[in-house]
N, C-alpha and C positions, 0 to 999 in steps of 0.2 A: 838403333835394332828397336828400342820400344817406342819411338816416334810414330804416330796416327795423323800423318794429315786429315785425315777424311774427318775425323773427331769434329773439331769446329763445325765445320759447315755441316754434319747432322745433330749438333746442338742449335744452332742455326736455325735449321728446319724446323726441329719441335718446340721452338722457343717462336716461332713465327707462327707453327701451329697453333700453341696456345694464344698470340694474339690473337689472331682471328677469331677465335673459340669464343675468345671474353668478350671483343668487338659485336660481336653477331648476337649473341646472349643479352649485350647491354641494349643491342638498337633493338632487337625483340621487346624487350620489358618496356622501352621507349613506344614502341608502336602499337602495345596493346594499350597503354596509359594513355595514347594520345585522344585529342578531343576533333581530330583532323577526320576521323573517319565513321562520323555519327551514323546510327541505320535511322532511316526514315520511312523505309517502306515493308510492311507484312504483309505479304499476297496469302490468303487462303485458300488451298486446291481440295478436291473429294464434291461427292457426290454426297451433300447433305442437306437430310430431312428433318433432323433431330437437335442440330448443331448452331448458333447462330453468329455472326461475327462479335455480339457483343459478350458474348459467352465467351468466346477465345480471348475478346480483349482483358476480360474480368480476370480470367483462368493466367496471364502470363503477367497482369501487374504488378510490379517490383520485380518479374524475374527476368526481365531483360534489360540489361547493364552492361555498362562497358561500350565498344564500339564495336565496328564490324568485325575487326579480329577477337575481341576479347570477349565478346557475348556467350553463355556457356550455353552451348544448342542442350545440352543434356538436362538441365534444368529448362529451359522452354518445355521440350519434351514430354517431360515428366506432369508440368502442369497441367498441359491441354491434357493428357490421359487420365484426368482424374476428374474430367466431366463426365456426367452419365451414361451418353451413348457414344461415346468416344471410343472405339477398340484399339485402333493402331496411330499412331504419330509419325511422320519423318519430315527434321527440319533440317534445312541449308543453307547455306549463305549464299546472296547472290547479288556480286560485285555490280556497283560498289558502296553500296547503301543498303540493301533490302534481306529479308530472309522470307524464304518460303517455306510454307506451315502444311503438308499436306496429311490430310485426316482422312482416316478410312473410321468408318461408325459400324456400331452393331446392328445385324441384321433379325431383330426379334422373331423365334419361330415360334415361342411360347411363355406363358408363366410358370414363373417357376419358385411355388411354397407360395407366401400370401405377402410377400414383399419384394419379388425381383423378377426377373426376366432370364429365358435364356436363349441366346442365338443361335443359329442355324452350324453354328460350331461347335456347340454343346460346352456355352462358353456361357456361365452365370452374369448376368450383371446387375447393378442397384439401377433400374430407372422405371417410368410410369408411362403407360398406355391406355388409350382407351379402345384399341384397337380388340377386336374380336378375336380372341388365340385360345388354344389349347391349352389344358391345364397339367403339370409335372411336377412332380414329387418325388422325394428320396432322402437315401441318407446323403449327409455332407459327403461330396468329393465324387459324388454318381452322377454329377449333370451329364456330364458327357456319356456315357453309356444308358441313363432316362432316353438321351434325345436320341441315340443310334436306335434305341429300340421301337422308340416309338417310330422312327420313320418305316421301319420294317412293320409292325403291327398295322401302322394305318394303309399301308399297301398291301397286306392280306385280306384286309376288310373290306377294301375297296369295290370287292365285288357285291358288296351289301348294299351300297349307296346309304351306308350309315355313317359318317363320320367321328371319328373317333377325337371324343371331348377330355379325358384324362385317361391320364394312365400312372399310376401308383405305384413306386417301390419301396415296398412294406421295411420296417426295421429286421425283420428276417427275411430281406430279401425274397420277397413273394411278390407279384405281380396282378394288379387288378388295372382293371378299364372300365372306363364307359363310356358308350356311344351317345351321340345325341341326342337318338331316340329317350335317353334314359336305362337303356339296359346295361346290367354289371355285368362283366365277365370276370370270371376270377382263374386265372390261371394259374396260380399258385409258386413253387420255385422250381428251379430250371434242375433237371435229372440226365443222366446220362442216356438211359434207354427211352425219355419223350420229353423233349426239351420242350419249351412253351410255346416258341413257334410252329413246332410241329402240332402241338395240340390246338392252336388258333386255326391252323391251316385244315386241320381235319374237321373243327368245328364249320370250317366256311364251305367246305366241300358239301358237307351234309344240309348244311341250312336249307336249300331250296325244298328238298323232299320231309322236312324234319320241321323246325319252327317256323317257317318260308308259310305252311300249310298252315299254322294257326290262328285264327283272326282274333285270338287275344291279344292284349299288348303283353311283352316278354317283360320281368323286372331284374332277374337275377339268373343266371348261368355259371354252372360249376362243372369249369373242366379237366377237373384234376382227376378226376377217372380214367384208367387206364383205358377202358375198354367203352369210354359215351360218357355222358355230362347228364350231372341234374338241372333241372328249371324249376321258376318258381314264377308265377304269375301274376301280375298284380293284384289281383282280390285274393291270392292264398295264404294265410298265415305261418308264421315257422320257418 
């Protein structure tokens, strides 16, 4: 009545499964420690302008340990991402003895402050370049927003034919622009009634009939007024 012939069979199956698991784990450990699958080749891919193979080699020195199966891909990726111009890295194994490293570099859009650059995604990174780039600045954490506004301001100013050279967001979150000609535009802070982009668009629209007719070089324009703007020319004081 209490006999269960199927129990021994079930127990045998469980024991067999445990044994297979143990052998599998042991085999995996041997494979990871084996010297039979050494890494012999690293292929670097990507349109690289600022990152050399020598830099990648130096960054990964000491990080590529073990064999094809045991190498720590995350450690390799993180070491390469420390290079100044590297934005993103993907590392994968290539059978039987290689690694493929795909690198995406930052594309510099502007300078940020005195010691950094900002890329086309609004990401700040510490690198150096001799390229002529506009200057952006703002409180910590505003890089993406300042970059977005730079693009908007530059598009609005395009009809003037005077490229945007500098965009500053002050600690009080007021906007100040400087054009290549030296003209400074004070936009002030955003407001619901008259956003800074609306003030700038209004200035550009009336420029041909106002400042565009003045032969004297302009130095400073204050656009914070609701119905107009204040002007200072180069030889005026105050």
